[in-house]
C-alpha angles and dihedrals in degrees: 000000000000093000092047090055092047093054090049095051089047089055090049090052093051090049100033098140094047088048093051094046091047090050094048093047092049091051093050091049090049093050089054091047092047093049090052097045104032116134132164123204115196099174098106090178088057088053091065121092094245114185098128125115091257090061092048090050092051090050091051089052091049091050092047096048107017094167091066096066134055093024140149118225126201111204117200113191133172148131093258121078093200095044092049093048093046093050093045092050093049091049089052094050094052096047093047089057092052115087091207088077132061140172088040108178131178108158094175090062093052114120089226095061092042089053093047094039093119091057092053093054118096114252090253092051090044090053091050090051092049087056091052091048091050088054091048098045097100092052093042090050090047091053094042091055096041117019090209141075089264098094098036092053092043087053091054094045093051093046093060101033095046096032093239121161111232121191111248098005094144091052091049093053091048092051094047093046092048090049094047093047092053091045094052090047092058101267126119093256089216118169112214101210092189086072088058094047098043125050101287095187118099131010128314126210136190129180134208115195123193141155133223140176117267124215098243093185090065131082091238100034094183097042096100092042097050090043089054092049091048091053089060093047091049093048089061115089106240117212116223114279095026117120122192121198132175119218136142130114095298095048091045093050090045094054091043092056091045090051091049096050094045090045092055090045091052093046093044093055093042092048091054090050093049088045095054091046097048094044093045087055100037103035103028093200123111090199093058089046093050093044091050094048090047089051093050095048092051094041095052092049094045091048094048087053088051088053093053091046099047106029101017098222143027125242130204090269101043090052085074086075087083093064092039091055091057091055096044096038092050088049091056093043096050098047088050096041099043090049087049087050089050090055093046089051087062090055096252115158117251096255094047090042091057091048091050091047094052091046091051103042106008096092093045092052089048090053091047091053091051095046097042090048092050089050091055095042088057084084094055102079093049126099092240102097092184095070092026087066090048090052094052094045095045094045087054087047089058093055089047090052093048093048092050090047091059096034113030100034096051091047092050094047090047091053098043096041126212124003132225117278116245131179112243104188119132104194094165089058092046092053093046092049094049090048088052091049092049087054098035095133091060089042092057093043092052093043094049090048090051089045091053090047093049091050091055090046095043090054087071094057111117138198120238106200096183115121088210087068088069097055132086110262089206094058114108096238089056090046088053093050094047088051093055091047092052091050091047094237095119142004131188087211099067123110123225127210124195108205146151123253093295123118102177092112096052099079090047092051096043086054093061116108090225095057126082100183145346112220111204126193092256087060083089089069111090115251127228092020094161093054092046093048087058088057091048091050088055090047092053093054092045094049095039091119092053093042098044107024117197092222143020113215122202117246116269119252117248094259093052092048091052092051091048091053092051093047092050091046091056091050090049094048091050093051099084089228108123095208088051090047093053091051088049092058092045088052090054093052091051092047092052093045095062092234100107095116092052092050089048091058089049092055100036110034098069091046089056090053091048092050089055090050092048090055087057097041094053094050104055131131127231110287124229130184092261090054093062117100117268090243091061097040092048091061091064105023120043129206091268092058094252113147130219121218129181126217116202122204126237119224131011104323092175082089105082095219090058090044092051090051090048094049095044096044094051094044091049085065099032111021093187094064110123145163138117094314090056092047090047093044093049092043090047089058090050093049093046090053091045088054093053092046094046093045090050095044094048094047094047096042094049093044091050095050091048091047092051096044097046093033093225133095088202092058093046090051091051091053090047097049098076086049093052093047093048090051090048094049092045090056091050090049087056090058096044094047090046088240113146124207106257135187091277105037091048087090095058098085094054086042091057090063091045097046101033101047091075095071092047090052093050094047094046094046093049089048092053091050094048099034090210136085090216093052090046093052090048096052128086092260099081090047092048091047090048094047098043091047092051091048089051093047093052089045091055095041088056087063086064087074092059115115087219103094093208095053092043090055091050088052094051098046093044091050091054093045095048090049090053091048089052092055094044094046099046101039109016100040094055091051088052091047093050091053091045 
């Protein structure tokens, strides 16, 4: 193998310019191919081989109720019932008029539910509303008889001048003063009377769900759709205190793709910066730095072309290959280049220096290529396509890196000539290793104790299979989802059951400790309607003067209204009541400004509308399921008569153990129960199995190759020991840092063996060639290991800045693992080799 590589590198040296031109042209062609074929798939659940019953059941649910999946959800949230209702209705009207959207649903905005709102209140809430209506009765009657401020102001004037007690007088003064203040400050001064009729305390939320067609041929398929939706949202005037967020599966997926792309871009640029800095300090050769950068650029482009050719797309996990290629490509380049520099330092001509380099490190680089590629390919046979794709792409990337190492680098060095001399001694490392060797018994005892402790701690590591754990909690779509969950309006942890008109299972499921509630379709029908209708009858009698006024006065003319404001202001200022006096001063300012009629409309118009609603709401019949609007019925009963029920979990199912118990206990009673928890639970089992398979395959394949190459099981075990310790300590770190293993970071442990074996091979191979630890430590190998590892650490640590939580977790754990690999390879492995 060594001589074959030597002959190849000699040929490259002889045809250096042709080789460079060929590589550059291949890179340019590959970049064009990648730009034309690039596609990113962020649906990790879709990247699982799903042929199990749970997948079939979810597909049946999706087919029965297609409008329940792949949706966008607009969340309108605020402290004003009226403002939230008005905003939600305006947004709904705009998207319904846009042909780009379909399956638009906003049941809370439906006229039927508004007119029957009192029947849907609980008895306690209905009693509270009755109390508020009783307090507002004088004002409502005044407005019903005279749709102007005349009767309301006269009511206040008489109250103070004649000493009459008027129900709700303080509330009326506060309402008018707040409206007048806002009006004089330049606002509309509008009073939303729905806030006074309904419970105004707390927050109010409404949702509009809709679907649309994504552009699957684009990198961000939902970008145009979400931009179009945002345009409609922005076009709606948003009252103060109202927040609008967009969430749902489409928005969540879009933001995850965007986060993954931006995260890789950030990591890529930072990796380049760190690479240049580290190499500038550690190599001190511009030619080596330029050659390495050229190799990385060509390698990333060629590997991306391989990805499009072999897999056809990237996913949010396989994108990590770009950062990994920086680490692995730098590793190959530094071991080759620094060994070349070592030969040049001995005044060896370029051609002979390249030959010496290949004979020294060529076989080690080849072995690293094989072992690392096998480590990556260990993902390929698994059912987790997300990491299987990463394995195929990265294994191809290893072959690309090796090819460029023995092709591009020799060609560059042949063209640019000799490189700068640089001393490579590491005396500090030498002294530390010799001290460790002299105390190796204590080293082994301490390391053994740490390993045992790590096993105990690592045994508590757990796997969080929730896809939501991979998403940025600060993203608007996640904020919208969390808001809905807090308000109890939606939960991604509910189970759905599509069934016929049978209810035999409901009691058994409700009785489960893991179940909080079962929501059947008839839950949409108001409860306790007979009791509520008695309350409505009492309200009709109490509000008779407002509902059926005895007279209808004409609106006052502007002069009359101004005079009325002035007269009321005088009465209020003489009252001795500070709040009333403040309102009086505001009334005088409005009267003098000539805007009395505009302010009157702001106060009265909404009250007139709410009075009309109150007449309808108090005169409703008993509601049955068939009386519900079709839009509402269709969400729980499809055209084939199949019904949809919802099963809500008890307890905190954000904990995967609790979620697993919930899913398994419910499915034990009703095996067809489905939904996101079942999908994630099923996917989690596949991923867990894939992890074990990949881990086992990687360890066995790498160990077998090492044993065959070095012809010694003991030598293979020595090289594997630092990898095993790094994997063990990384798992312990996860537990101590409260960092669960998620759907992305699950690939870290197998990657430790694929990424970390290279350093062990180089150190072991150089030790065999030198035969002495001191010569090993004063060779180019430790410096190459140190520099390439630091570059890899900085590359992975830059992933921690990614807004994609899954990518960030990979960056964190791989940074920790690679640092441990550096320590164990540079300091522990030589101690083991000396004893060996």
